[in-house]
C-alpha positions in Angstrom: -71.4 227.2 115.9 -67.7 226.0 115.4 -66.8 222.4 115.8 -63.3 221.0 115.5 -62.3 217.3 115.2 -58.7 216.7 115.9 -56.7 213.6 115.1 -57.5 210.3 113.5 -60.4 208.4 115.2 -62.1 205.6 113.3 -65.3 206.7 115.0 -65.3 209.8 112.8 -66.0 207.7 109.7 -69.1 206.1 111.1 -72.8 206.9 110.4 -73.4 207.1 114.2 -70.8 209.8 114.6 -72.3 211.8 111.6 -75.7 211.5 113.2 -74.5 212.6 116.6 -72.9 215.6 115.0 -76.1 216.6 113.3 -78.0 216.4 116.6 -75.1 218.3 118.4 -74.9 221.0 115.8 -78.7 221.5 115.7 -78.8 221.7 119.5 -76.2 224.5 119.5 -77.8 226.3 116.6 -81.2 226.2 118.6 -79.4 228.0 121.4 -78.8 230.8 119.0 -82.5 230.9 118.0 -83.5 230.9 121.7 -81.8 234.2 122.3 -81.1 233.0 125.8 -80.3 235.7 128.3 -79.5 234.9 131.9 -81.3 232.6 134.4 -82.1 233.8 137.9 -82.8 230.2 138.9 -80.7 227.3 137.6 -83.9 225.2 138.0 -85.2 226.8 134.8 -82.4 225.3 132.7 -84.8 222.7 131.4 -86.3 225.5 129.2 -83.1 226.2 127.3 -81.2 222.9 127.4 -84.3 220.7 126.8 -85.7 223.2 124.5 -82.5 223.3 122.4 -82.8 219.4 122.1 -86.6 219.8 121.2 -86.1 222.5 118.7 -83.1 220.5 117.2 -85.5 217.5 116.9 -88.2 219.6 115.2 -85.7 221.1 112.8 -84.0 217.9 111.9 -87.3 216.2 111.3 -88.5 219.0 109.1 -85.1 218.9 107.1 -85.5 215.1 106.7 -82.3 214.4 108.6 -84.3 212.6 111.3 -87.5 210.7 111.0 -90.5 211.0 113.3 -89.6 207.5 114.5 -86.1 208.7 115.4 -87.5 211.7 117.4 -90.0 209.4 119.1 -87.2 206.9 120.0 -85.2 209.8 121.5 -88.1 211.0 123.5 -88.9 207.6 124.9 -85.3 207.1 125.9 -85.2 210.5 127.5 -88.3 209.6 129.7 -86.2 207.2 131.8 -83.3 209.6 132.1 -85.7 212.3 133.2 -87.4 210.0 135.7 -84.1 209.1 137.3 -83.1 212.8 137.6 -86.4 213.8 139.3 -87.1 210.8 141.5 -86.5 212.8 144.7 -87.2 216.4 143.7 -89.3 218.3 141.2 -87.5 219.3 138.0 -86.9 222.8 139.2 -84.7 221.4 142.0 -83.1 218.4 140.2 -79.7 220.0 139.8 -79.4 220.2 143.6 -79.0 216.4 143.6 -76.3 216.9 140.8 -78.8 215.8 138.2 -78.2 218.4 135.5 -78.8 215.7 132.8 -82.5 215.9 134.0 -82.6 219.5 132.7 -81.9 218.1 129.2 -83.9 214.9 129.3 -87.0 216.3 131.1 -86.8 219.5 129.1 -86.7 217.5 125.9 -89.7 215.3 126.7 -91.8 218.1 128.1 -91.1 220.3 125.0 -91.7 217.5 122.6 -95.1 217.0 124.3 -95.7 220.8 124.1 -94.9 220.5 120.3 -97.3 217.6 119.7 -100.0 219.4 121.8 -99.6 222.7 120.0 -99.8 220.9 116.6 -102.9 219.1 117.7 -104.6 222.2 119.2 -103.9 224.3 116.2 -104.6 221.9 113.4 -100.9 221.9 112.5 -100.6 225.7 112.3 -98.5 226.0 115.6 -95.6 223.9 116.8 -92.8 224.2 119.2 -91.2 227.1 117.3 -94.5 228.9 117.4 -94.6 228.5 121.2 -91.0 229.7 121.4 -91.7 232.8 119.4 -94.5 233.6 121.8 -92.2 232.9 124.8 -89.5 235.2 123.4 -92.0 238.0 122.7 -93.2 237.7 126.4 -89.6 237.9 127.6 -88.9 240.9 125.3 -92.0 242.5 126.8 -90.5 242.2 130.3 -91.7 238.9 131.5 -88.9 236.8 133.3 -87.2 233.9 131.4 -88.4 231.3 133.7 -90.6 228.2 134.1 -93.8 230.2 135.0 -93.6 232.3 131.9 -92.7 229.3 129.6 -95.6 227.2 131.1 -98.0 230.2 130.7 -97.2 230.6 127.1 -97.2 226.8 126.4 -100.8 226.7 128.1 -102.0 229.2 125.5 -101.0 227.0 122.6 -101.7 223.5 124.0 -104.4 222.0 126.3 -105.2 221.7 129.9 -103.6 218.3 130.3 -100.2 219.4 128.8 -100.3 222.6 131.1 -101.0 220.5 134.1 -98.2 218.0 133.1 -95.6 220.9 132.8 -96.6 222.4 136.1 -96.6 219.2 138.0 -93.3 218.0 136.6 -91.5 221.3 137.2 -93.0 222.1 140.6 -93.9 218.9 142.4 -92.3 215.6 143.2 -93.9 212.9 141.1 -94.3 209.4 142.6 -94.1 207.8 139.1 -92.5 210.4 136.9 -91.8 208.0 134.0 -95.5 206.9 133.8 -96.6 210.5 134.0 -94.3 211.5 131.2 -95.3 208.5 129.0 -99.0 209.4 129.7 -98.3 213.0 128.6 -96.6 211.8 125.3 -99.3 209.1 124.6 -102.1 211.8 125.2 -100.6 213.7 122.3 -100.0 210.5 120.2 -96.2 210.6 120.8 -95.5 207.5 122.9 -94.8 204.1 121.6 
């Protein structure tokens, strides 16, 4: 991952800028971990874009660069961005309304829910990286890189409510998406 900052900008010297660079770098590094191939459907972008944000959050928290409270705050802020992006269509179709931001926000919230549910279901032995390793092995074995494969893999490592949340958000229009997302996070102990 290469990043270049040109010129003099007072923002470059602020803690906020440094923090944003940490998250940006971790997101881009996560893309390398994901071994992303090619999508047959742009509606599956939530897997790699939101996944990169979520994997970045997991890594930054494990490294002590971000606190659990920082990650929760980001997830809670992403709920509203996600809900706005999927107000008229399911996540799989959000980009049709020009809401590609929903792929990041919704993917992040959903995969942070998967992370918490996997940790809970495994007694801390499996987290989002464990789910991703399994997803990658399924793709390597010939399964398509898509929502159905990711949800099937996540379902093996989480619980029925998390699997139902993923399926519903990705495939169905939700009358109150923010509430449903917050309920999913709360069920796993991740909402404020």
